[in-house]
N, C-alpha and C positions, 0 to 999 in steps of 0.2 A: 503494498500500499505506499502510495505517495503522501498521503494526507488521510486528513478526516472526513472529506466532502469523497473522495474515493471509496473510504472503508464504508460510507453510507450506503452509497449506489452499490458497490460489493454485495452487502448483506442483502437490499433490497432486490438484486437480483436473484441471490442463493433461497430467498425467502418465497418467493415467485417461482422458481424452479423446482422447489420441493413441495409445492402444494398438493401433485397428485401421489407424492407419498404421504401427504398427512392426509389426505383425502382417504385411502386405502387404509392408513392407520385407524381412522375415525369409523370408517366402515365394520371393521373387526370388530372394535369396542362395543359400539353400540347393539353389535349382535348377541352378547351377553345380556340377560334380563337380571342385571345384576342390583336387584331391589333388597335392602339387608333386612329381608323381614322372612323367614322361611315360611311363614303362613301363606305368604304371597307368591314368589317365586322359591324354587329349590336353590338352599345354599350353595350348591356347586356353581350357582352362574355367577356368583360372587367371587368363588375361588379362582373360576377360570379369567375372569376379569382383571384379579390381582396379579395372576402370572403372569398375564400379557404384559399387563403394566410393567412389571419387574422384566420383563425379556425384553421389551422396547427398549429401558433404561440401560440394561447391558451392552445394547447393540450400540447405544450412543456413545458409549466408550465409560460406564460407571462401573469400577471393579468391586466396589463395596456395597451391594445390593440387596436387601431383608426384605422377607414379608414376615412381619411380625404379629403375633395373634395380640387384640387388643380384649379387655377384661370383658366387653359386652361379647364375646364371641366374633367381632368384626377381624378383619385382618388389614394392617395398614403397611404400604409399601412405602420403604426408605431405601434413601442413595444419599452417597454423597464422594465428592470427587474434591481432594486438597488443595487448595489456593496457594498460587505461585509465593514467592515471599513477599511479604509486604502487600499483597491485594486482600479485601475483603472477601468474605463468603456471603453468598446470597443464597437464600431457601426458597424453592419455587413451591408453593402448596396448590393441591387441586383435590376431587375427591370421586373416585370411580361408580361409588354406588348412584342410584337413581331413585325417584319417586317413582311407584309404580304407573301402569300404562291407562288403567282406568278402563273404560269402556272401548272396546275396539273399534264399537261401530261410530264415535266421535272421531275416530281419525279418516282421514283422507288418505292416508300411506300408510304400511305398515309399519308399527311402532316400533319394531326390533331390526329395521332394515332400511339402510341409510338411502334415500332416495332424493334425486334431486326433481326439484320443481317449482318453476316460476324463478329461477335462478338462487334458490336456496336449498340447503340440505336439511331434510326432515328426519328424524327419528327421535326417540326416549332417549335422552344424554347428550344428544348433538352440540347443544349447547351448555346445557348445566350437567354434569361440569366434565364429562368428556372432553367437549370441542375445548375447553381450557384448558386441558393436561395436554392435548393434540398442540396446541398452540406453542405451550410452553415447549415442547420437545420440538417443535419446527425451527424455534428461537435459537435453542441450542446446535440444532444438527445445522443450521447457515451459519452460525457463528465458528463451529467447527471446521465446517467447510472453509471460510475464508481464512481465518487465521489461524488453522492449526490446531489450536486447543483454545481452551477458555481463559480468558483472561482474569477469571475470578475462581474463587472456590464454589463450588456449586452443590448444593443440598436439595433434596427433592423429597416430600412428602404427600403423598398419595393415600387419602383416607378412606376407607370403605363403609363409613356408618354415619355421614354427616348428617343425611337426610332423615334419618331417625332419630338426631340429638339425643341419643343414647348414652353419650359419655364417654365410648370406649376409648375414642384416640386421645381425648383429654388426659383422661387417666393413665393412657400408658405415656406421653410425653411428661406429665409431672413424676411420674417413678422414673423416667430416662431423660431427662432434659438435655442430655449431650446429644439427642436426635435430631433437636431444633435449633441448637446453637448456632448463629449466624451474626453477621451484622447489617443486613436487610432482608427484609421477607415480603415476597411478593404472593399475596393471596388471589389466585385466582379465580373468583367466584362469584363475580358481579359483572358489570358492563356498562358501555354507555347510556347515557341518559335519552339517547336518540343514535340511529345509525348512522356511523360516521364522525360523531362528535365525540373528542377523546374526553372521558371522564374519569377522575379518582373518586372513588367512595372514601368518606371521611368519617360515616356515622353511621352503625348498624344497630337495631333494634333488639334488645332480648326479648325472651320468649319462655314462657311458663304454661303448659297446655294441662289440663286437668281431664278426669273423666268422672262425669258425676251421675248417678244412678238415684232413682226416685221409685222408690214402691210404696202401696197404698193398699195391696190387695194380695194373697197367697195366691190368686192366680185369674185370669181374665173372668169377666162375668157378664152375661148376658145381657147386650144394650136394652133390650126390651123390658126385660123383668128388673134391671138396677138402673139403667141409666139415669142420669137426673138426681139420684138419692146419694150416690157411692161417689167418693171422688175418682176420678181417673187419672192414673199416673202420667199419661202422656200429656194429658192437660195441662198438670200441676206442672210437668217439665217446661213446656213451653212458657206457660207463665213464669215460671223463674229464669228462664233463658230470657226472656222479654224485660226483665228487671236492667239488664246490663245495657243498654244505651235507653239514651232519652229521646224525646220527639224529633230531634236535630239530627240523630244519628251519633253524638257525642257519648262515649262510652264512659260510663257512670259507677264503675266498681268503689263500693263504700270504702273511703279512705285513702283512696289512690289518686294523685294530681291528675287534673286533666286540663290545665290552664297553659300549659307551656306553648312558647312560640320559637318557630325555626329560626336561626340567626343567617341561616346561608342564602342562596339565591331561591326565589321563589318559585313555585313548580305550574306553568299554566295548565287551567282548569280545562281547556280545548285539549290540549294534548294528553291531560289525564284522560278524560271522555273516550279520546281515540285510543290509546293505547290500552283501555280495559274494554275497549268495544261495548261501551254502554248502550242500550235501546235507546230508540227513538222515544223522546218524552220522560227519560229517566235523567236527572240530574245526580252530580257529586254529592254527598253527603256535606250539608253546610258546616255542622257543629257550632260552636258558640263562638263568635268572634276569632272566626279561624279560617285559613287558607287551606289548600290541600296539603302545601309541604308542610304546616303544621298538624295536621290530623295524621300523615303518615310518617313523621318523623321524630316530631317533638311532644305526641301524646301517644295514651296507652289504648289501645283496641283490642276490644273482644270480637272474635270470631267463632261461630258454632262451624267446626269441620264436619260433623258426623253426629246422624241420631240414628240408634237402631229403634225402630218400630217397625210394625208388619207392613210390608208394601201392597200397595195400591193392586197388584195383580194376586194377592191374597188375602182380600179384604174379606173379615168376617163382622158378623153384628156382635160386637164384642167391647166392654168398658177394658181397657189395659190394665192390668195389675203392675206392669212394671216398665220403664221406659229408661235411656241413658244416652247420653250426648259425650262428647269430647270438646272441650271449650279451650280456644288459644287464646293467650293474651301475649299481645305484643306489648314492649314496654321502652321508653327511649332512653338513650344514654344518660346515665346519672341515677336511673332508677335501679335498685337492687330488685333482680327478676326474682328470686328466692322470697322476697317480702310481697312482692305484687302478688306471685301467686298464692302466696297463704292468704291475703287480702280476699283475692277471687275465692278461695275454697269458703273463705266466712262469709261472704257475701252470698253465695249460692245457698249456703246452709242457712241463713239468715232469713232469705227471701221465698224458700218452698213453702207453697199454701198448703192448707186443708190437715197441718200435721202429718204429711207425709214423711215417711222414711228417707232419710238423703243420705248418701254416700258419697266423698267426693275423696279423690284419689288422684296423688301427681301422675302424670305421664311422660313428662320431659320439660328439660328446665336448661336457658341457656343464657349469658349475662349479655348486656349490650355492650357496645364498643364505640371508641370515639380515638381516631387516629390523629398525629400530629403532622404538621404541613411545613415544618421549620428547618427541615434537616437536610443534608446533602443528597442521599437518596431521593427524596421526596423531588428535590430541584431537578436532578438528572432523570428521572422517570416523567417528569412534564417536557422537560426536553424532548426527551427519546418517543414520546406520544406526541410533542407536535409536530416534529419531524415525519412518523410514520403515517399520521391521519392528514396534516397538511392543514391543521386549524388550533387553535389555541385550547389547552386543556381548560375543563371545568371541574369544578368539585360539587358533590351531591352526598344526600344522606341516602340509605336503603330502607324501605321498611323491613325486609326480610333479615334474620338472623343468620349468623354463622356461630355454632357455640364455642368452636375452637377457638375462634379470633380473639378472646378475652382471657382465657387461658393461655396463650400464646404473649402476650401484651403483659400479666404478671410473670411468665418466666424469663422475659427477654426485655425489662425494663430499659434497655437502651439500645435496641432494635428499633429500627423505624420500617413499619409494616404499611405495606401500600396495597389498596383494593382495587382490582381493575379485573376483565375480563370481556368475553365476547358475548354476553347476555344482554342485547339490546331489548327494548321492548317487543320487538318485532319476532323475537324467540319464543314467547309463548311459554317460557319454564312454567313447569308444574301441569301443565295443562295439555289437553289433545294438540297433536301439530306441533310439536316442539322441533323449532329447525334452528339453524346458525345460517348466517348471510358468511359465504367463503371468504369475501372480500374485508369483512370484519375480524374473520378468524386470521386471516393475512396480514391485516394492519397489527392488529395486536399480536402475534408472533415477531413482528419488526420490531414492533415498540419494545419487546421485551431483549431483541437482540441488540438494540442499539442500547437500551439502559444497561445491560452486562457489559457491552464494550466500552460505555463511557464510566462506568464506576470502576473497571479495571484500567483506565486512564489510556484507552487506546484512541481518543477523542480530543485529548488534551490540544488546547491551541486552536480549535475550530475557532471560527468567527462566530460566536453567539450574541 
């Protein structure tokens, strides 16, 4: 290389030329139904996905690669390459487990087969988060091709149960903190606020889910004989759940602050409407003295994720004696998720009507996270993303949660943690027809390659 400009151009070419292989890698990865819940998909699907991740890392030159069992039964894939003398070490995080595909009839393409359609690549996990792993892999591949070796130390952590929020990888790294020791950490499990607009996420909400069970009778009772005189457990549950929000849609869990305001850039209501695919005549929730960014990133939000009750296809004339639901509570940075989960539990118990028996049990827990934006790694990443995308970087909050982020921040108090990735709104992560834009994957990979080159001192002297 004769200069930083030539290096950037060479990396861009190498990433571009590496896209066919990246597509093939992603195609292989999404074929595994790696849902970290054996009640939904066989455990071997996760085992095979972990083995492929490890094999790909070995192929890229990592000699220290392990598949480590976590306390929750999942497998974390870790790898490490020593840093050149005086160079920093960067940890690249992603996860290979995915959420269930759900109703296959809701998919327009096979959920477990990478399919190109309208310029996008469709499959469960194509973006969240196998696409992010492939982007990091492509960055490493391009950097090695152009430079012969990586100019920094590189560590990789690819988690196997992130979507379950079961804490397995968190427990593993707390027990073995040397696995994640680094100077900068790229947590690739978010995305840009819109396609092609480079975005670094600086805030993540915490999460605390509970399973609430309401019982009123030993068994269902004939609705003609008893309906109207005996309490319906399903009705009691619905009445209880209705107390979680007020008439504006604001979450109102007793004792939980719901007056926060987002200090960053606002979120355009029309963009929210389009990204969420709201139906005609349906408006975003107004909240109380709140904009969309306040409700998403600065205030709590309770969501009913699932309800167990008789399906319409099996309707019977019966008053239900038992009903249950999973409630997810998201909380902003600065709120203790465990305390909020307890407040949610107390609220549900307090507001259950008819003297019904109620049992509330925790399901999952993850603390919120807030990143710093004043360090050299953050500045290097903003330069890299600007070069890769051709636009200035913006920062945002994310309503989603990454349970491991807070644990890593506690274990690595001096390490800069950078959240980014391929998951822009068009990806429809966690829903049917998940997809990734290949250009977004390519630009994200190039940004990571440029970032590693910058931290390794290869772009010093560049006119910036």
